DOSE-787134 format. One record per residue (C-alpha): x, y, z. Coordinates in steps of 0.5 Angstrom, whole numbers, padded with zeros to 4 digits, always signed. Each point is the difference from the previous one (the first is absolute). Last residue first. Example, Ala and Ser with C-alpha at 12.3 -4.5 7.8 and 13.67 -1.06 7.14 Angstrom:
2
+0027-0002+0014;-0002-0007+0002;
END
This chain:
428
-0023+0027+0025;+0006+0001-0005;+0005-0002+0004;-0003-0006+0002;+0000-0003-0006;+0007+0001-0001;+0001-0004+0007;-0002-0006-0002;-0004-0003+0005;-0005-0004-0002;+0005-0004-0005;+0005+0000+0005;-0003-0004+0005;-0002-0006-0005;+0007+0000-0002;+0002+0000+0007;-0005-0006+0000;+0004-0004-0006;+0006+0001+0003;-0002-0003+0007;-0002-0007-0005;+0007+0001-0003;+0003+0000+0006;-0003-0006+0003;+0000-0004-0007;+0008+0001+0001;+0001-0002+0006;+0006+0001+0003;-0002+0007+0003;-0006-0003+0003;+0000+0004+0007;+0003+0006-0004;-0006+0000-0005;-0005-0001+0006;+0003+0005+0005;+0000+0006-0006;-0007-0002-0002;-0002+0000+0007;+0003+0007+0001;-0003+0002-0008;-0008-0001+0004;+0002+0003+0005;+0002+0006-0004;-0007-0001-0004;-0004+0002+0006;+0004+0006+0003;-0001+0004-0007;+0002-0002-0008;+0000+0006-0005;+0006+0000-0004;+0002+0006+0004;+0000-0004+0006;+0003-0006-0004;+0007+0006+0000;+0000+0002+0007;-0001-0007+0004;+0007-0001+0001;+0004-0007+0001;+0007-0002+0003;+0002-0007+0001;+0006-0002+0005;+0004-0005+0002;+0005+0002-0005;+0005-0003-0006;+0003+0006-0003;+0001+0005+0005;+0003-0007+0004;-0005-0004+0006;+0001+0000+0007;-0005+0007+0000;+0001+0004+0006;-0005+0005-0002;-0004-0003-0007;+0004+0000-0007;-0005+0001-0006;-0002-0005-0005;-0004+0004-0005;-0008-0001-0002;-0003-0002-0007;-0006-0005+0001;-0002-0003-0008;+0002-0008+0004;+0006+0000-0003;+0002+0007+0003;-0002-0003+0006;+0005-0006+0000;+0005+0005-0001;-0001+0004+0004;-0001-0005+0006;+0006-0003-0002;+0005+0005+0001;-0004+0003+0005;+0002-0007+0004;-0005-0006+0002;+0004-0005+0004;-0002+0003+0007;-0008-0001-0003;-0006+0005+0001;+0005+0002+0007;+0006+0001-0004;-0003+0005-0006;+0000+0006+0005;-0004+0005-0004;+0000+0008-0001;-0007+0002-0001;+0000+0007-0004;-0004+0006-0001;-0001+0003+0006;-0001-0002+0007;+0002-0007+0000;+0000-0006+0005;+0005-0004+0006;+0005+0004-0001;+0002-0005-0005;-0006-0004-0003;+0000-0007+0001;-0003-0006-0005;-0005-0005+0002;-0005+0001-0005;-0003+0004+0006;+0005+0005+0000;-0001+0001-0008;-0007+0002+0001;+0001+0005+0006;+0006+0003-0005;-0004+0000-0007;-0006+0004+0006;+0006+0005+0002;+0003+0001-0007;-0008+0001-0002;-0001+0005+0005;+0006+0004-0001;-0001+0000-0008;-0007+0002+0001;+0002+0006+0003;+0004+0002-0005;-0006+0000-0005;-0005+0003+0004;+0006+0006+0001;+0001+0000-0007;-0008+0000-0003;+0001+0007+0005;+0005+0002-0006;+0006+0003+0002;+0003-0006-0002;-0002+0000-0007;+0003+0008-0001;+0007-0004+0003;-0001-0005-0005;+0000+0005-0006;+0005+0005+0002;+0005-0008+0001;-0002-0001-0007;+0002+0007-0003;+0007-0001+0003;+0000-0007-0002;+0000+0004-0007;+0004+0005+0003;+0006-0005+0000;+0005+0005+0004;+0006+0002-0004;+0006-0003+0004;+0001-0003+0006;+0004+0000+0007;+0003+0007+0002;-0002+0004-0006;-0007-0001+0001;-0002-0004+0006;+0005+0003+0006;-0001+0006-0002;-0008+0000+0000;+0002-0003+0008;+0004+0005+0001;-0004+0006-0003;-0006-0002+0004;+0003-0002+0007;-0002+0006+0004;-0007-0001-0004;-0001-0007+0004;+0000-0005-0005;-0004-0004-0005;+0004-0005-0004;-0004-0005-0006;+0002-0006-0004;-0002-0003-0005;-0004-0006-0004;-0006+0003-0002;-0006+0001+0005;-0004-0004+0005;+0002+0002+0006;-0001-0005+0004;+0007-0003-0004;+0002+0005-0007;+0002+0006+0003;+0006-0001+0005;+0001+0004+0006;+0004+0005+0003;-0002+0004+0006;+0006+0005+0003;+0000+0005+0006;-0005-0006+0003;-0005+0002+0006;-0006+0003-0005;+0001-0003-0005;+0000-0006+0003;-0007-0002-0001;-0004-0006+0004;-0002-0006-0005;-0007-0001-0003;-0001+0008-0001;+0000-0001-0009;+0006+0003-0001;+0003-0003+0006;-0003-0007-0004;+0003+0002-0005;+0008+0002+0003;-0001-0007+0003;+0005-0004-0003;+0006+0006-0001;-0001+0004+0005;+0007+0001+0003;+0000+0004+0005;+0006+0005+0001;+0001+0003+0007;+0006+0004+0001;+0004-0001+0005;+0001+0004+0007;+0000-0006+0005;-0006+0002+0004;-0003+0003-0007;+0001-0006-0003;-0003-0004+0006;-0006+0003+0000;-0002+0000-0007;+0002-0007-0001;-0006-0001+0006;-0005+0005-0005;+0001-0003-0007;-0004-0007+0003;+0001-0005-0005;-0006-0004+0000;+0001-0008-0001;+0002-0005-0006;+0007+0002+0000;+0004-0003-0007;+0002+0007-0003;+0000+0004+0006;+0002+0007+0002;+0002+0005+0005;+0007+0003-0002;+0004+0003+0005;+0005+0006-0002;+0007+0002+0004;+0001-0006+0003;+0002+0001+0009;+0002-0007+0000;-0002-0002+0007;-0005+0004+0001;-0002-0002-0007;+0000-0007+0001;-0004+0001+0007;-0006+0003-0003;+0000-0005-0006;+0000-0006+0005;-0005+0003+0005;-0004+0002-0006;+0000-0008-0002;-0004+0000-0007;-0005-0006+0001;+0002-0007+0000;-0004-0001+0006;-0006-0003+0002;-0003+0003+0006;-0008-0001+0001;+0002-0006-0005;+0005-0003+0005;+0004-0004-0005;+0006+0005+0001;+0005+0001-0006;+0006+0004+0002;-0001+0007+0000;+0002+0004-0007;+0006+0003-0003;+0005+0006+0000;+0006+0001-0004;+0007+0004-0001;+0002+0003-0007;+0006+0004+0000;-0001+0004-0007;+0003-0002-0008;+0002-0008+0001;-0008-0001+0003;-0004+0003-0005;+0004-0002-0006;-0005-0007+0001;+0003-0007+0002;+0002+0001+0008;-0008+0003+0000;+0000+0007+0003;-0007+0002-0001;+0000+0000-0007;-0002-0007+0000;-0005+0000+0004;-0002-0001+0007;-0004-0006+0003;+0004-0004+0004;+0005-0002-0005;+0001+0006-0002;+0001+0003+0006;-0003+0007+0002;+0004+0006-0001;+0004+0005+0004;+0005+0003-0004;+0007+0003+0002;+0004+0004-0005;+0006-0003-0004;-0001+0004-0006;-0004+0007+0002;-0007+0000+0001;-0006+0004-0001;-0002+0001-0009;+0005-0007-0001;-0004-0004+0005;-0006+0002-0002;+0000-0001-0007;+0002-0007+0001;-0007+0000+0003;-0003+0002-0007;+0005-0004-0004;-0002-0006+0004;-0008+0002+0000;+0001+0001-0008;+0001+0005-0006;-0001+0006+0005;-0002+0006-0004;-0006+0002+0004;+0004+0004+0005;-0005+0002+0006;+0000+0007+0004;-0004+0002+0007;-0004-0006+0001;-0008-0002+0001;+0000-0006-0003;-0004+0001-0005;+0000+0006-0002;+0008+0000-0001;-0001-0005-0004;-0005+0004-0004;+0005+0006-0001;+0005-0005-0002;-0003-0003-0005;-0003+0007-0002;+0007+0003-0001;+0003-0006-0003;-0006+0000-0006;+0000+0008-0001;+0008-0001-0001;-0001-0005-0004;-0005+0005-0005;+0006+0005+0000;+0005-0005-0001;+0003+0002-0006;+0007+0002+0001;+0005-0004+0004;+0004+0001+0006;-0007+0001+0004;-0001+0005+0006;-0007+0003-0001;-0002-0007+0002;+0006-0004+0002;+0006-0003-0003;+0001-0004-0006;-0006-0001-0005;+0000-0004-0005;-0006-0001-0003;-0002-0007-0005;-0003-0004+0006;-0006+0007+0001;-0002-0004-0006;-0005-0004+0004;+0002-0007+0003;+0000+0001+0007;-0006+0005-0001;-0004-0005-0003;+0002-0006+0006;-0002+0005+0005;-0007+0002-0003;-0001-0007-0002;+0001-0001+0009;+0006-0005+0002;+0000-0005+0003;+0003-0002+0007;+0007-0003+0002;+0004+0001+0006;-0003-0005+0003;+0000-0006-0005;-0007-0003+0001;-0001+0000-0008;-0006-0005-0001;+0000-0003-0007;-0004+0001-0006;+0001+0007+0000;+0007+0001+0001;+0002-0007-0004;-0004+0002-0006;+0002+0007-0001;+0007-0003+0000;-0001-0005-0005;-0003+0007-0005;+0006+0004+0002;+0004-0006-0003;-0003-0001-0006;+0000+0008-0001;+0008-0001+0001;+0001-0005-0005;-0005+0003-0004;+0003+0006-0002;-0003+0005-0005;-0006+0001+0003;+0001+0003+0008;-0005+0006-0001;-0006-0005+0003;+0003-0003+0005;-0004+0004+0006;-0006-0005-0001;+0004-0006+0001;+0000-0006-0004;-0003-0007+0003;
END
C-alpha cells in the first residue's frame, strides 16, 4: 500500500517501494517506542516543503545569505509560538536534535573541564549527560547521581531520583551546572528540588525535557521553565512534531545560547524543519492537545497495570508519564531485553530494549524493555486497547519459540491497527 504523502516521488521506484514498505510497517504494526510519535500531515508537509531549498546561516535579521525575507518570518513565528507555549524568555529553534541542543548549552555555559552533575546513563540518564561513550564526557567533567534502591513495598517502591544523593554529590563536587531530566524514567521529575540544590551550591540548572516536552505543553507534567536557567528538548517525541531540537532559556543566556548553536556548532539551519516545528507548536497550543497528553498518561498507567498483571515488574513500581520501563526477570528470568525486542518485532509490536537500574546485563543485551504510549495514543488507542496490547505482548513472549503463536499475535495486532490508523485519526 502506498502512503498518500509520496505523490511527488515519481521517478525513483526503489525509494517509492521502500517508503511504501515503511508506510505499511508503521500503520499495520504497533509503535511502542517511547521516543517516537506520528507527526500530523501538516507537520510532514512543512518538513517536505520548498523551504528545504533555502540556505539561511545566522538568525532572523542577521543572516549571511540573501533572500531570507520569508524564512526570517517563519523562524520568528516558530520562536514566538514556542515562547508562548512554555512561558520562556527566549527560544532557539535551530538545533537539529536534542543531543545538539544539549551540547550547545554546555558550550554556551561552561568552559572545558567544568564540572556537571547529571543522571547516570544506567539509571535513566541520556548519552549527553556525560556517558563515557559521548564526547560530552571528554570535554567536561561529569559526575552522576542516581535513583534510590529497589524496594518491593508498594508504598515506597524505590528506583526514584534520589534527591539526597543529588544534594550530596552537589555539595561534594560543586558543579557549575546541574542537569535534570532523563531518557528512561517513568516518573514525574519535579524541577523545584533541583532548583533548591542548584541555588545551594551556586550552580546553573538545565532541564532536559526531551521526552516530556509534549506533556509539559499539554499541562500533564510540571513545567520546568520557571525553575531552570535553560530547558532543552526534542520536538518529535510527545510534542509530536518533526525530528529536531529546541532550547528555551532566560534572557541572560540568550546571546550565549544562540552563538553556541550558530556559529559554534551548526551551519545553516533546516528552515523546512523549523516551519514544521512552528506547525507543531501551534498544534500543541490547542485545547485538544491537552486532552491528548492526558490520555497518553492515562494509557501509560493502564498499560503498566495490565503488564504487571501479566507478571512483568515495572521499574519504580509505576508510571506518571508516557513510558513504562519493564524489568523482564520476574516475567521470565532467562528473557533478555534483546530477545524480547526481537520477538515482539516478529509479532508486529515495536519496542526497544533498555537497561534498568543495577542491570546485571550489558547495554546491548539488557534485562529491561522500554515501552511508550504517545504514538498509539495518537492513533486513537485508549486504556482498554492498551490492556489488550499488554496481553498480546505477554502471549508472544511466552510463546516465543512457537511460530504459530507469533503468527497469531501478529494477525491480531494487524486487526487492531486496521481499526486505529493514525492518519485516519488526524482527519477526524
